[in-house]
ROLUM-15654 format. One record per residue (C-alpha): residue number from 0; chain; x, y, z. Coordinates in pm, 1 decimal, always signed. Layout:
N
num = NUM&chaine = A&px = X&py = Y&pz = Z
...
END
This chain:
85
num = 0&chaine = A&px = -3380.5&py = -4877.7&pz = -14490.4
num = 1&chaine = A&px = -3740.6&py = -4801.1&pz = -14360.6
num = 2&chaine = A&px = -3913.6&py = -5057.4&pz = -14588.2
num = 3&chaine = A&px = -3647.7&py = -5317.8&pz = -14500.2
num = 4&chaine = A&px = -3699.6&py = -5256.8&pz = -14127.0
num = 5&chaine = A&px = -4068.2&py = -5289.5&pz = -14172.1
num = 6&chaine = A&px = -4027.1&py = -5613.0&pz = -14350.8
num = 7&chaine = A&px = -3806.4&py = -5751.2&pz = -14079.1
num = 8&chaine = A&px = -4030.9&py = -5618.4&pz = -13798.9
num = 9&chaine = A&px = -4325.6&py = -5792.6&pz = -13955.8
num = 10&chaine = A&px = -4133.1&py = -6106.2&pz = -14004.6
num = 11&chaine = A&px = -4024.6&py = -6117.1&pz = -13650.9
num = 12&chaine = A&px = -4363.1&py = -6040.2&pz = -13523.7
num = 13&chaine = A&px = -4543.7&py = -6306.2&pz = -13751.2
num = 14&chaine = A&px = -4263.3&py = -6550.1&pz = -13688.1
num = 15&chaine = A&px = -4204.2&py = -6578.8&pz = -14057.3
num = 16&chaine = A&px = -3843.8&py = -6672.9&pz = -14008.9
num = 17&chaine = A&px = -3580.7&py = -6786.3&pz = -13768.2
num = 18&chaine = A&px = -3209.0&py = -6759.6&pz = -13726.3
num = 19&chaine = A&px = -2929.2&py = -7007.2&pz = -13635.9
num = 20&chaine = A&px = -2941.3&py = -6934.4&pz = -13258.9
num = 21&chaine = A&px = -2610.7&py = -6735.8&pz = -13278.5
num = 22&chaine = A&px = -2585.6&py = -6559.0&pz = -12955.1
num = 23&chaine = A&px = -2412.2&py = -6265.9&pz = -13114.6
num = 24&chaine = A&px = -2694.9&py = -6188.4&pz = -13336.9
num = 25&chaine = A&px = -2955.0&py = -6239.6&pz = -13059.3
num = 26&chaine = A&px = -2760.6&py = -5984.1&pz = -12850.0
num = 27&chaine = A&px = -2741.2&py = -5734.3&pz = -13127.2
num = 28&chaine = A&px = -3125.1&py = -5747.0&pz = -13213.7
num = 29&chaine = A&px = -3199.7&py = -5720.2&pz = -12835.2
num = 30&chaine = A&px = -2969.2&py = -5418.4&pz = -12812.0
num = 31&chaine = A&px = -3174.6&py = -5235.9&pz = -13094.8
num = 32&chaine = A&px = -3444.4&py = -5003.3&pz = -13027.8
num = 33&chaine = A&px = -3721.0&py = -4957.4&pz = -13263.8
num = 34&chaine = A&px = -3851.8&py = -4616.4&pz = -13325.5
num = 35&chaine = A&px = -4141.7&py = -4502.2&pz = -13521.4
num = 36&chaine = A&px = -3999.8&py = -4182.3&pz = -13718.1
num = 37&chaine = A&px = -4160.4&py = -3954.6&pz = -13972.8
num = 38&chaine = A&px = -4049.9&py = -4193.7&pz = -14243.0
num = 39&chaine = A&px = -4153.0&py = -4526.4&pz = -14061.9
num = 40&chaine = A&px = -3997.4&py = -4785.4&pz = -13836.6
num = 41&chaine = A&px = -3621.9&py = -4761.2&pz = -13791.8
num = 42&chaine = A&px = -3378.3&py = -4914.8&pz = -13545.9
num = 43&chaine = A&px = -3127.5&py = -4726.6&pz = -13332.5
num = 44&chaine = A&px = -2893.8&py = -4786.6&pz = -13053.5
num = 45&chaine = A&px = -3037.6&py = -4689.6&pz = -12718.6
num = 46&chaine = A&px = -2819.6&py = -4391.3&pz = -12689.9
num = 47&chaine = A&px = -2536.4&py = -4257.9&pz = -12912.5
num = 48&chaine = A&px = -2195.5&py = -4352.6&pz = -12763.8
num = 49&chaine = A&px = -2314.2&py = -4656.3&pz = -12585.5
num = 50&chaine = A&px = -2097.0&py = -4985.3&pz = -12617.4
num = 51&chaine = A&px = -2402.4&py = -5196.1&pz = -12698.3
num = 52&chaine = A&px = -2371.7&py = -5276.4&pz = -13078.0
num = 53&chaine = A&px = -2649.6&py = -5335.2&pz = -13327.5
num = 54&chaine = A&px = -2436.6&py = -5396.9&pz = -13647.1
num = 55&chaine = A&px = -2554.1&py = -5751.7&pz = -13678.8
num = 56&chaine = A&px = -2914.3&py = -5644.9&pz = -13643.1
num = 57&chaine = A&px = -2868.5&py = -5393.5&pz = -13926.9
num = 58&chaine = A&px = -2690.9&py = -5641.3&pz = -14144.5
num = 59&chaine = A&px = -2981.7&py = -5902.1&pz = -14073.8
num = 60&chaine = A&px = -3238.7&py = -5633.2&pz = -14190.0
num = 61&chaine = A&px = -3040.8&py = -5571.7&pz = -14519.0
num = 62&chaine = A&px = -2988.1&py = -5933.2&pz = -14591.9
num = 63&chaine = A&px = -3359.2&py = -6011.7&pz = -14540.2
num = 64&chaine = A&px = -3449.9&py = -5732.5&pz = -14770.4
num = 65&chaine = A&px = -3212.5&py = -5837.6&pz = -15042.2
num = 66&chaine = A&px = -3334.5&py = -6199.0&pz = -15027.8
num = 67&chaine = A&px = -3690.2&py = -6095.7&pz = -15067.0
num = 68&chaine = A&px = -3635.6&py = -5856.4&pz = -15346.1
num = 69&chaine = A&px = -3655.0&py = -5983.5&pz = -15698.3
num = 70&chaine = A&px = -3335.8&py = -5907.9&pz = -15899.3
num = 71&chaine = A&px = -3329.7&py = -5658.6&pz = -16157.8
num = 72&chaine = A&px = -3315.3&py = -5790.5&pz = -16517.5
num = 73&chaine = A&px = -2981.7&py = -5765.6&pz = -16675.8
num = 74&chaine = A&px = -2922.6&py = -5586.5&pz = -16993.8
num = 75&chaine = A&px = -3043.5&py = -5778.5&pz = -17316.5
num = 76&chaine = A&px = -2735.1&py = -5918.5&pz = -17510.8
num = 77&chaine = A&px = -2656.5&py = -5719.0&pz = -17837.2
num = 78&chaine = A&px = -2520.4&py = -5884.4&pz = -18123.8
num = 79&chaine = A&px = -2322.5&py = -5711.1&pz = -18381.4
num = 80&chaine = A&px = -2265.1&py = -5798.1&pz = -18738.3
num = 81&chaine = A&px = -1897.4&py = -5788.0&pz = -18815.6
num = 82&chaine = A&px = -1986.8&py = -5632.8&pz = -19159.8
num = 83&chaine = A&px = -2162.8&py = -5348.5&pz = -19002.2
num = 84&chaine = A&px = -1838.6&py = -5260.3&pz = -18792.3
END
């Protein structure tokens, strides 16, 4: 999650992408607090147990990371000769 959060943070700061203007997403992103941990940048709720949600912010970070990551190559097709079976 740390590399994905770093990528999202850099994209926001560089204005590399935009969102649709959905007020729920804007609210969830504004509720998130960025902290620099030993592992790197991560987002958290301002305090555990608080009702302010950040689920859409987390989902956005994951979606951006998946969209920017090249897909893994699939397995090579293997053909069998009926005579060998």
